[in-house]
N, C-alpha and C positions, 0 to 999 in steps of 0.2 A: 264707725260702729255706733249704735245707739243714736243719741241726739245729733251729734256733730260730725260724725265720720262717714265716709263713703256717700251713701244716698240718704242719710238721716235728714230730718227736717231742718236742722240748723246748718247743714253743710252747704257748700257752694254748688254741689251737684245733686241737690235734693230731688228725689223721685217725684214727690208731690209738691203742693204749694199751699200757702196760707190763704184762705179766702177772705181777703180784706179789700175794702174799697181803695185804700191808698197803698202804694208800694212800701214794703218793709225796708229797713236799712240793709245795706249790702251784706253786713255781718251782724249776727245776733249772738251774744254771749249769754250763758245761763249758769247761774250759781245756785246751789242748794245744799242743805245740811245732809251729810252722808248718812247719819243715823245708824252708824256701825262703829265699833271701836277699831281704830286703825293705828298701827305701830310701825316704826321704822328702825331697822337694825343696821349698825355701821361699826366697823372695827371690833366686832364681838360684843357690842353693847347696844342696849335700847336707847335711842337718842330722841325719840318722839313717841308719845302715847296719848291718844285723845279719843273721846267719844263725841267730840264737837268739831270734827273736820268738815270743811266745806269743799265740795267738788265743783270745779269750774269746767264747763263744757265750752269749748272754743272751736269755731269752724276749722275743719281740717286737722284737728289735733285730738289725741287721746285725752280722756278726762284727767285732770290733775287735782290732787288733794292738797288743800292748804290747812296747816295746823296752827292753832293759837300759839303765840310765842310762849305763853305760860306753860304749855304742854311739852316744851322742848327741854332736854337736859341742859342744865346750866353750863354756859361756856362753850357749847358745841359749835356755835356760829362765830366766825371771825370775819369782820368786815374786810373786803378785798379792795375797796376803793373804786371798783368798777361799777359803772351804771349804764343802763341802756334805757330805751323808751318803748313802751308798748303802745301800739296805735290807739287802743281804747282806754287802757288802764294807767297810762302815764309812766312816770319815772320808776325804774326798777333797780334796786340795789342787789348786788351779788355778794355771796359769802363763800368762804372756805370752811369746810367741815373738818374739825380737828378733834379726834378722840384718842387719847392714850398714845400720842405721837404719830398716829396715822392721819395724814392730811390729804384732802382732795379739793382742788380749787374749782370754783364755779359749780359747786355741788348743791347750792341752795340759793333761793332768791326771795325777795319781798317787794311788793308794790308800795312805794313810799310817796307817791304823788297821785293817789287815787281820786277820781272825780266823786262827787257826792252820791251819784247813783250806784256806786259800786262799794258801798261801805261794808258789805258782807265780808270783804277780804281785808278790811282794816286790821292791823295787828296780827297778821298771819304770815307764815312762810311756807314755801314748798321746797321739796327735795328732788333733785334730778334722779330719775328712776335708775338709770344705769350706773350712777355713781355710788348708790347705796348697796349694802349687802343683800337686803331683803325688805319687802313690805309685807305686812300681815293685816288681814281683816279678822278680828277676833283672834283665834289661835291657828288660823290657816294661812299659809304663805300664798301670796298672789303673784303670779308671773306675768311679765309683759307690760302691764300698765294697770292703773286703778280700774276696777270694774265699773261698768255703767249699768245703773238700775233699769235703764230703758233698752238694754240689749237683750235680745231673746233668741233662743235656739229652739226650733221645732224640727224634729226628725220624723219623717213619714215613710212607711213602706209603700211601695207601688208595684203594680204588675206591668208597667210599661216595658217595652223592649228597648234597650239602650245598646247602641253600638258605638264604639270609639275607634276611629281610624287615624293613622298617620300616613299621609300619602295613600298608597294602595294597600297598606298593611292593616289588618284588623288587630287592634291592640286588646280589645275586650268586647265581649258580647254577653248580655245578661237579660233575663226576664224577671229579675228580682233585685233591682237597684234600690237604694234608699235615697231620698232627696232631703237635703238640709236647707231649711229656710232660716236664714240668719239676718238679724236686723241690719239694714244698710247694704246688704249684698244681694246680688242676683242668686237664684237657687243654684245649689251645687249638687251634682249627682255622684254618688259613691257606689263602687262596684265590689262585690265579694272577691277575695283574692283568687278563689278557685275558678272564677270566670274571666281571669286575666291571663294573657300570654306573658308570663313573668320574664321569659327570655328577652322580651322587647324592652324591659325596664332595666336601666343601669343605675344602681344606687350612687348617690353623690354625697360628699361631705357637707356638713352644715345643717342646722336645724333652726326652726322658728318656734316661738311659743305663743300660745293664746291663753288668756286667763279663763276662757270659757270651754276650750276643747282639749288643751294640753300641748304636748310637744309633737311637732310634725317632722317627719323624715321625707326627703325628696328623691326623685328619680328623673334621669334624662330618658327621653324617648327618641332614639336616633339623634338628629342634630337639634332637636327641641330641648333646650336646657330647662331643668326643673319643671318638666311638663306634667308631672304627677306627684302626688304626695299622699301620705298616710299617717294616721294616728294609731300607732300600735298599742298604746296604753292611754286611750282617751279618758278624760275625766268622766265621772258617772253621768253628768248631764249631757255628755257628748257621745255616749255609747249608743249606737244604732241598734236598738232591740237586742242587745247582747250579742251582736254578730261579730265575727272576727275582724281583724284589721282590714281597712278599706283603702282603696286607692282611687283617686279622682284625677282625670286628665284635664288640662287647661288649654286655652286657645294657643295656637302656634302650629303652623304647618298642617292645617286641617283638623286640629283638635278643638273640642268644644270650648266655649268661652268660660273663663273663671267667674 
């Protein structure tokens, strides 16, 4: 997504290319000030609060926020003695997060052997997203991962005729789909529910979340697992012209490519 994920310019599968006379390094990392207040909640307490977080974009990874050590609650980080090595950023020290008796190992880390060209990350620590209770930008909770300022969603109405088939079965046919253009992804086509053969869709357990669109529910189509999904309560920026819940099929046994 955005700069470093999927087909973004810093990813290993970038759709475009930098127009330079010399080849670029195999991997490019990009760090910048977030310019938003970001907070972290754990064990029912705020453990980090900063207006000076730095967002690191790394190929093939979601953006990661690094907080000044001075913005962390005192005593929240406990050295674990575990170290690893990042291929570009050097030695990495890992921490246990301990708040009010609640402890989670390998829940935070800090680069302790940074090269001179990466001093933006000096004196900063990051928290493992899934290990924390919640992350907030200003007063709104962010799901999934830190948001990327370069990630964009454009939703367009279209009069194209769209037909979705699985084998010889027509799953959906519409003359009023909407198309979602999302940074780093191929276009996705969404179909109004009333233009879908709902009997061909089998709801399945499990949801995914996106900080830009919301929570997605999934459906099997025949033997094609999780071949369709919908955002029943999409975030405002992901609502397609205020239309009802939409389902989109993906590649598999004759289905369009995701």
